Residue, then its C-alpha position, 0 to 999 in steps of 0.5 A: m292588932r296590926y301593932f303586934y306585926k312587923m312588916a316591910i315591902d321590898l318591891a311592889s309592881d302590877r304583878y308582884l309584891s315581895g317583902w317580909c312579915f312576922h308576929r312580934l310575939h310569935a316570930e317562929k310562927p309563919v303569918e298567913l297573908e292575903c292581898r286584896l283589891g277591895e273585897e276581892v282576894i287577888a293573891k295569898a302567901t305564907a311568910n315563911i321564905f328564907r331571908e338570911d339578911l334579916r337573920e344576919l342583921g338580927v331583924h328575925p331569929t330565924g330569917r324565914c319570914g319572907f313572902e312573895l304575892v303574885l298578882q294574876p294577870r288582870a286589866p289595869f288597876p282602877s285609878g286611885s285604887s289601893l291594894t290591902i295586905g293582911i291577915k288571911g281570914a281576918s279583917t286586920i290591914l297591915r299595909q296599904v299600897s297605892t296601885d298608881t305607884f305601878t304606873p309610870a305616869d302617876h309615879n312621875g311626881w313621886l320621882q320628881g320630888m326625889r329628883r329635886l332632893w338628889l339635886r340638892h345633893g349634888k350631881e354626883k354619878s349614879i352607881v349601877f351594879m350589874h347583879i350576876p346571880k349566884t355571885a354574892g350580889t344579893s350580899f352586896n345589894t344589902f350591904a350597899l343599900s345600907l350606905f345610902p340614905r333611905g330613898r337613894g338606892i334601889s335593887h331588882i329593877e329587872l322587874i320594873d319596865k325598862s321605859r322608866y330606867p332613865e328616870l331611875q338613874r336621875t332619882y337614885r344614886y345607887i341602882s342594881g338589876h339582873l340586867p346585861v350590858g346590852v340593856l344597861k347601854e340601851w337605857f342608861q347614860l353610861e357616861q354619868a354612871d359608874l358600873y360595878t359587877i362581881i364574877r365568880e370562879p366559874y365551876a363554882h358558880l355553875h354548881s350554885h346555879l344548878k342547885w338553885l334551879i333544882r331547889t327553886a322547882s321543888s319548892q312550893d313556897d316560891t311561886y313567882f317562877r311558876h307564874n312568870n318562868p315556867a321554863i325555869i321549873e321545867l329545867g329544874e325538874a329535868l336537872a333533878t333526874i341527873n346523877f351528878s356523880h356520873p360524868k357520863s350522864l352529865e356528858s349526855f345531858i349537855a350534848g342533848m341540851n336544846d337552846l332554851e336550856a343552853a340559854f340558862l346553863d351555857n357560860m352564864q356570867l359572860r352572857y351578862f357581858l354582851d350587847q345581844i344574848p345569843r342562843r348559843t355563845g362562841h368565841a366571838d362573844l368572848d371578845k365582845a364580852k372583854e371589850n364591854c368589861r372596859l366600861f366597868r369602874q370595878i369588877g370584883t370576885t366573889e373569892r374576894y368579896a371583902e376586898f371588893t366591898a373595902t374598894f367600893v367603900k373607899s372609891h366613893a368616900l362612904i361611911q361603913s357602919g357594919i361588916p358586909f356579911r356574905l349572905n345566902r352561903s348554901r348549907e346543902k349537900p354538894l351536887f358534885d365534887l368540884n375537884d374531881p377531874a372527870i366531873r370538871n371535864a364533863l362540864y367544861p363545855l358549860v364553862q369554857l368562855d367563862l373560864q377564859l373571861y374570868e381568868g383573862l380579866d385583870k380583876h379588881p379586888 
């Protein structure tokens, strides 16, 4: 029975499993999944989250086959135990995941083997991509991971305990995560790493970020943030009540933002370039962000994504096997007119420093 299904796990931790799954003969029908520890069902999910990368690469006809299994907080898993992922209400097991891989100590043996493989390939610098959300970072991750042999790249390391980052740098050639510069400085040997990132025109970036917050709050399929960061859901629900076509409504909301709301909306790109994340950003933060930009080998832009990928491939003498698609392009109705002067003026406090960073950088392709 299991051979009728195609499945992959992208990320596995002690609180979260994600990947994709579909029936080979009925790809259009979402698969209902269960995650079990022994006989106990500890998480359920429907594999219907949209994965544009799988659609563009021809893996699935619609791309609606992604899943997220959020494991409820619990005591550590027993040593030597395994989680099974199977069809809801059936005995069919599609995948087993050893819980030992969730702990740093038991993970080390596998990492040591990967490190020996890495050493045989030479002591190249690691490539670390600072993934700023809503900048085409998902597209770049998909593309970059395709350029390296299986097992030599890892993404979304923000979901992995930071104490393991030094080992990850010794193991993987390509590393990516939603991590600010301060975390990279603390946990990585930057003299042994080439840093990359992509930034985006700030008004376009804010627009995409606002849509994501509202969509995430209204979605019943995306359960990760509901369990692990409910503040995102609360903010998205608040944003859904705003009339974005009226500048006065925007001005009123922005003027009344608390520090938590500002942390998710105020100059979001600049915050990634800081050593310490402030409650509110100021001009001193802009100076520090510009200083930290010098740590990067290449800072690309979403607007010149194709040129950025071409330069990346050439810089590392990599073999490109396909076209670097831009994924996750929104087809939703815009929240507001990006070119409306009154709207831009109302939103200016949220992008003021991002604009100065974006316009002041000597941006690479």
